[in-house]
N, C-alpha and C positions, 0 to 999 in steps of 0.2 A: 804175745797176747795182747799188748794194747793196741796194735794198731789190727789186728781181728776184730775188734770191739770196736774200734775208729768208723773201718768199714762198715760193718753192724749196722750200728748208730746210722751212720747217713743213712742207708739203705733205708734201715727201721723210719725214719721221721717220714719218710716220701712215701713208705708203702703201708702204713699203719699209723703214723699220726694224722694224716689227710683222709685215709681211707679210699672211700669212694665219693669224698664231701666234696671235692675242690678239682673237679676236672679241668679246670684251668682258672687261672686268675682273669682271664680277659672272658671268660665267658659269664664270671658274675658281677665283677667290675663294683668300683665305688664311686666314680668321678660323679656320678649325680645324686651324692646325699653327702660331699663335703659344702654344706652350707649353714653348717653351725646348728644351732638349737638345743643341743644338750647341753645338761646344766655343768657348773663349772667342776662337781665333784664327780662327773664319770668322762668318760673316755667317749665313750656312745648311747645312744639310746635306740635300740632295736625292738618295735610297740611296746610292751610293759616289763621289758628286760633291759636295766640298766649294767653297762659295762664295763666295770671299776677299774681305776686306773692298775690298781694288784695284780689284775686278775688280765688285764692287756700286760702289765709288764713281764709278767709269769711266761703268756706264751710269746712277746718277744725276746726273752731271754732266751728260752728255747731253741726259738731259732737264731738267736747270733749263737747258740754253744755248737750246735749241727753245721752254720757256716765257719766256722772256725775248728770242726774236725776237718771240714775239706779244706780251706785256706790257710788255717794256720793261727794259732794265738795274736796275731799281728792287726788280723781283721775286724777292724773296730767300726765306732758306731756312725763316722763320715762315710767310710766304708759302702757301710752296709744303705746309707742315706743315699749316697750318689746310687747305688744301684733300685733303692726301690723296696727294701726291706719291710719299713714302716707300716707304707700303703699295703703289702703282700698281709702283712701281718694283721691288719685291719680288718682287710676283707677274709680272712677266714674268719677271725674272730663276729665278725655281722655274719659271715653265712652261717655259722654255728648254731648263734643263737636263733636267727630268723627259723634253720630247721628243727632246733628243741621246740618254740614252740608250735610250731606245726605238727610235728610228733607229738609234744602234749596233746594239745587238742583232737587228736586224731586214736588219741588214746591209745599208743603201741606199747608193748609191754615186748622187754628181754629178760629169760630167764636165765636162769645161774649158769644151764647147763650148754645155751647159747655161748655165752661170755669165758666157758672154760674150754669149747671145740674153738671158738674163734682163736684163743692166745694158742691152742697146741697145735692147731693147725699151720700158726706162722712161720713157717721158712726159716726168717730171722732169728729163730729159736730153738733150731734143728743145730745139733753135734753130727761131727761128720762122719755118724751112724746113719745121718737123715731121720732122728728121734728127736722128739720136743727134750731141751737139756734145761733142766731147772737153775743150773749154775749162770747160763749163757743169758738167762732169760732174766737176773737180775741184774749180772751187768748190764745189760744192753737199756733195762728201761734206766738204771741209776745214772749211765751214762747221758739220758736223756732229761733226766731233771723229774725223775717220778720215782716214788716209791712205790710197792706194789700196790697197796688201797686206790693211790691216785691213779696209777693205770689199771685197775680193774674198772673204778668207774667209768674212765675216759671210752674204755673199748665201749662198757655197757651203753654206752650215748653214741660213740658212733655207731654201733649196731643198728641200733633205732634211729640214725640219721640216715644212714646208707638206704634203709629197707622204703625212705621215703624217695632217695635218688634214685636208686636202683627202680623202684617201681614208675617214677616221672618219666626216667630217660632210658626205656627199654624200646628200644629199636635196633634195625638191623639195615642195613644198605641193600639198595636193589643188584643184582647180579648184574644188568646190561650196565649200571652207573659204572660197579666194580670192575667188570672187565674194560669198559674202558679206558677209565683213571688205571688200571694198570697197568696196562698198553702203552699209556701217555709216561708214568713216573717211571718205571721200571725198565724203556729200552735204553740199551747201554750204548757208547759212540768209543771210539779208539781215535787216538791223534797220537801223531810223531812229534815234537818239539824237539824246541832247542832258546836259550835265553841268551837274548841282547842284554851282558852285564855291563852298567852302570858303571863300575871300578874299568873296565873294558875300554872307557871313551876315554882317552888319554892327551888327546889335542886340543884340552881347552885352552885357549889364551888365557895368560894373566889378566884378573881384568882392572879395568882406570878405575884409577882413586874415585871420580864422580862416582861409575857405577857402584861401587861399595857402596860411597854414603845413603845413594836412592834406595837399593836395597836395604841398608838400616832402614832408612827412615820410611821406607815401604811392609817392613814387618816388625812393626813395633811392638806385638804380643812376643814373638822370639827373641826379642834382645830387651827385656822389659823386667824389671825388678818387681818381686811382690809388693803387697801393700804392708809396708810395718807400722807397726806403733809402739809408741814410749809411753811407758807405763811406771807410774807410781803405785804400789799397793801395799796392802798390810795384810798378812794370814795370822789367823787363829788357827793354834790346830791342838787338841788336845793332849795328843801323844805327846808333845813337847812340852807340855805344861806339866805333863807326867811325871817324865823325868827330872824335874825339878822340887817337884813337893817330898818330901820328907815322912814316913808313915814311922809315928814312935811302933816299938814293942808291944809295950802295953797296949796299942789301938789294935793291932793287928793280932795281940792272942785272948781280946777280948771281943775282934769277929767271928774267931773260932770258934770261942764257947758260945756265942750268939745262931753263929750260922752252923753247927757241927753237924747238923740231918743234912744241913744241904751237900754235906761233903761226902756224904755217904756212899757207898759204892755198891750198885747193886749186886745181886748175886749173876751170874754171867756163867753159862753154859754153852761146853764145845759139842754141836750140833751134826748129826748127819743124817740123808733122808734118802730114802726112794719116793720116786712121783711116780702115779700110773694113774690110766682112766677109766679106774671103775674100781668099785668097793671089793669084786670077788677077787680082781689080781695083788688087789692091797691085805686081803687075807692071806693066801696063796703066800707070797713071798713072805708075812709075819709068821704062819708057820716053819715057814723051813727056816726060819731068822732062829727061831724059842726051839728048833733041832739040834742047832750049832753049828748052821751052814755060813759060810763066809760072807759079810756083808756087798763085796763085790761081786762075788759071785753072783748072789740072786740079783742085785741091780740090773746086772749085764742081761741076764736070762731070764729076769721077769720083764724088766724096764729099758731094755738097750742102754742102758746108762753108763756111763765110764766111768773111772773111779775120781777122775776130779770133779765131777760132777755131782758128787755126796755131798759134798763140803757144804753144810750151812754157815760153819766159822764161830768163834767164839762171839754168842750175843747176850743180850738183855732181855729180860720177856717183853719190853716195851718197843723192842726191833723186833717182833715176830709180827704175824696176822696174829686177832684174835683169835681166829679158827683153831690155830697151830699152838699159840702161846699156853694156854690152859695147861695142853695136855706134856706136852716138851718138859713143861715147869713143875710137873705132878710125878714124871716116870722119875726111876731111882739111879741112880747115876752106871751105868752100863747096861741099862733097860734101854725096853723099846715101849712105844708106846701104840695102843690099839691103831685100827684105821681112822684117820683124822683127812673128813675132807676140805678143802677151799676153793678160790677160784678156780684154780690152776688143777686142781685134782685132786689124788687121793697119795694121802701122804703117810708111810713108815718111817717115826722120827728114833732115833739111837741118840741117847746121850752118852755121849763118849768121855765128856770129863766135867766137874761140876768147879766153879772155882765162889766159894760162900761171897755174900754181902760181907763186907769190913766198913769200919770206921778208920779213914787212915790219921797217924798220927800227925799233932800241930807243925813236926819237922816237914813232912812229908808236902804241908800243902802253905806253909809257912810265905813260899816267895810269892806264890799264887794270889794269895791275900791280899799282901802289901800293892802289889802291881794293880790289883782289881778296886783297891782303897784309893791308890793314889791315880787311878784313872777317873775313877768315881768324884773325887773333891776336883779334879781334872777337869772334868764336863762341868761341873757345878760352876767353877769359879770362869770356863769359857762363856757359862753363857753369863753371869754376870758381868764379864768383861766384855762382851760383846754388846748387852746391854747399857754400858757406861760409854763405848766406844760410841755408840749409837747419837746417845744422848751428848756428849760434846761437841757431834758434828751437827745434829739438829741446834745445839746453841749458837751454832755461826763461826767454830773453831776448822780450821782448813784439816786434812788429811794429815798433814805431818803433827798439829800443834795435838791435834788430840789422840793420836798415836804418841808423842812426847810426855804426855800428861799420867799416861797409862802404860809407862816406860815398854810401847811395843816397837818391834823392828819396823823400819819403814823399807819396802825391796824398790830399787831402781832397777827398772827392765831397760835399757837405751833403743832396744830395739826388737819385737819378736814379729814375726809373720803369723798367719792362720795356722802353719804347719807348729809352730813352737821352732823356729830356727830363726838365729840371728842372722843377721846379713852377711857373714864369713857362710850361711848352711849349716852351723854346729846348733845342732837344739841349744837351748837356754835352761840351764839348769835350777833346779828349785823349784819349776812351777808345780800348782798344784795337778797331781792325776786326774787325766779326765779330759773329757774335751769341755766341761762346765766353764773353767776360766777363760781359754781363749775364744770360745762362744762370746760369751759375758763382755768380754774388753772390744771386739769386733765389733759389736752392737750397739756399744754404747758410743756417744757421743764426745767429739775433743773437748776437755776443761771438765767435764761433769764428773762427778763420782757417781761408779753404781751402786744399788742396793748391797748394801751385805749380804752375802750368799753363800746358804750352806753347802760344803761339799764331803759327799757319806752323810754319816751320823755324828760327826765330832769336830768337826774343822770349817771353819766362815774363812771369806776375804772381800773385804772391798778395797776397789782399783780407782784409780784415774787414770783417762788417758792425755796425756798432758800434748803429746804431738800424735797428729797422724802422718804418716807420710805416705803420699799415695802411690801406688804404681807408677814408674814413669822410664818411660826411654832411656837404658844404661849412653852415657856418652860414646860418640862411636870410638874415640882410642880408646875409651876401656873395653870395648868387645872386639874391636879390627879384625882379630883373628878368627874369634867366632863368623864375624861377618864372612872373612874368606871362605871358611869352610863352607860356608850354607851356601856362598851365592855360585861357590864353585859344585856341590853337588849338587843345584838342583839347573845350573848347567847340564851337568852329567846325565840327569835323568831326562831334562830333555833331548839332547842330543840321543840317545838310548831310545827315546820311541820310536823321533824323526828315522833313525837308523833301520829299527824295526818295520816302521811302514814303508820303508823304502822297500825295504826286503820281500813283505807281503805283495806290493808292487810287482816286484821282478820275479817273486814264484808264482803267479798268478798268469805271469807273460810268457814262463814256459821252463826260468831258471829250476832248477833241482834244488831240492830241500839241503842235500847234501853242502849243493856250493852255496847255498847260501848262509848256512851256518858258518862252513869252515871258512869264511869271508870274515866272520867277526870271531875266529877263533872258537868254536861253539861244538859240539857234536851230539845230533840229534838221537832223539832215541824213543821208542812208543810206548804213549803212557798205556796205564791200566787203564781198562773197560770204566769207564764214567758215567754217572746217573747224571739228569736236569737238576738235581737240588742237593748235589754229590758233595760234603762238606769235610770228606775225608779224600779228597784226591789232590796230587799234585799239583791240579793247573789250578789255578786264580778260578773267581766266580766269573768276571767278566771274559772269559778265553772259553769256558764252558757255555756260557750263554751263547753265545759268536759259536760254537760248533754245533751246536742245536738247529741255530738258524742257517748252516751252510747244508751245502752238497760235497759229499769225496771229493776231496783234488782241492777244494777250498780254504785258503790261507785266512786267519786272525790272527790280534795279536791280544794279551790281556796283561797287565800290569804284577809283576811279582816285587818282593821286597827287594831285592836287589838289581832290578831289572826289570826288562819285558819281554815275556814270555813269547814266541812266534808258534804257532801250531798250524796245520795241515790236517784236516780231516782225512781218516783214513777209510774208517769204514762205520757201518750202520748195524747194528745188532737186535733186531726187531726180540720182545719177546714173544712164548706161548702161552696163554694163563693155561692151556690144559695141561702143556706140561709141569708145571708146579703150583700142584694143588694148595698143598701145605703154606705156600708163601703166597696165595691167593687169600689163602682163609685170614691170614695173618693181618694182609691188606683190608680185607673187608672190617674184620675186627677193628681196625684202625681208624678205617673211615666209620664205620659205627659212633665210634667215639668220639670222632667229630659231630656227627650228627647230633649226639646225646650232649655232648656241648651246647649246641645250639638252642636244644629242647630246655637246660634248662636255665640258660640264658632268658630266656621268657618266663620259667617257672618264677626265677630269682625275682626277676622284675612282679609277676602276679601276687610273689609272698610279700614285698617291698609295699603294694598296696593295703594290703592284709596287716600287715607289721610294721609300720611307717620307720625309717630309718634317721638317725640325724647323729652327726659326730660335731664332737668340740675341737678342733681345731688348735684351741690352746693347750688343751691338754697331751696335744703330739707334738709340742715344739720341741719339746726337751731329747726326740727319737728322732 
């Protein structure tokens, strides 16, 4: 189930979260607005709308969750930064703000029925019977960081904005253009190929020492150590302080008495439901249930719902939509509600069981209260400690002197690189979690204390870079074996390339492909048909390009990971658009989408004139 949800969640974000709003990032772009001008308390200003840091962070974290569902939890902010996630998210929230203001200016309205229909028609929420599944709906939206009310509001906004996008970008691709481009792009070719393997080039002479040293000097990046920094740091962590704080039993009991109502466990109900798309169907289902028919049978026959989709689970009143909560918590145990309408349909809710509200005993919450009091005192102490530490530093004390006065641990890190590794390539233990510490350290000047920097909500650090150890070419003697390996691999690549080019000349001069392949111990084979921009072909793009410039019988080469591929064009397979009407129709749709992207690009520029955009780069520095 988890993998199914993950797969659905990824597709869900692409298809639903973006709707038709973002045709392509390139179509809208943000390169022309990174000029600053927005206030320090906002990420960007779009017309009269300010994009607050928390709103941007929510959007950013949703995108991070989507990417982590694709690449795994190890996908971090540094990797996200490398592929431009920050700019992509910024572009999206700016576009949404532009369209929202235009939608409001145009007076667009979206009804509850439109929202309900959009949700019910979304295949990401379908079960195996291709019917809307409330359980899948809940799982998918929560996997993407939404509760039901948030998602309904977002869907309403997206529909409104999509109305603008669809009206602006309504266009079709002209038939002559479609036909010409379809023939060009869908033409297929077949080649016979073999590969001259690098490793087959075994007669590489042993390198001279001078050649190795020259190679070492000419490839410094390949044989250089990264920049390291020697750091002295003081870490202030409330969780560690809390472990040292003893809370008396009397204080725990007093807190229990003062906060008794806070620990009250609300009434919880285990609920099941049937969801249908009309009140008539809901009444039909309720009538059958009250006659004693089985819930699962009625749900299957009336709503196409399977047994696992019936379960809402055990919930408190606050966890349900307001439209459902009142009815569900008014019905008797074992009973059914009257039909209840919510943005996702009409519900009949069964109260399977009731867990009454109750007050937990002191013994049940004693440990929780003790831990909370210790943490609260630790945070209070942490703030005071941080202020005293800064005061001591401000008074001229060194980092070590200030830490000594306050009995704080001083941590020495002999060497750490930007990845948090030491000179042996091992992770440096005990560093604060997240990228903030290393980013701060590598942005600091040698010998200067950093500012006291917050990590999370209950920890701080202050560091001094004692020494910058620049990236430097490792001594030849230290990496001699690596140099020999790299030098030899390059000579093999060069020889493979030269051998392949010689064979191409021989084939062009009349030598058979079979003979040429046999001379390097290879076996020629026919390729699968490939197209001009075929990214799934076993042929390298360099060779594909050459094959589309060649005539049948002509040879060419292209580099692959482990050698050089030699190919001879065997046949050209033109495409007849009339024989593939469905493919032409799909191609015409894709081409129209591209044209719509161009229209949207122009429209975006016009909206920026109406609603000027400015971005605060400083607000994005931590992303």
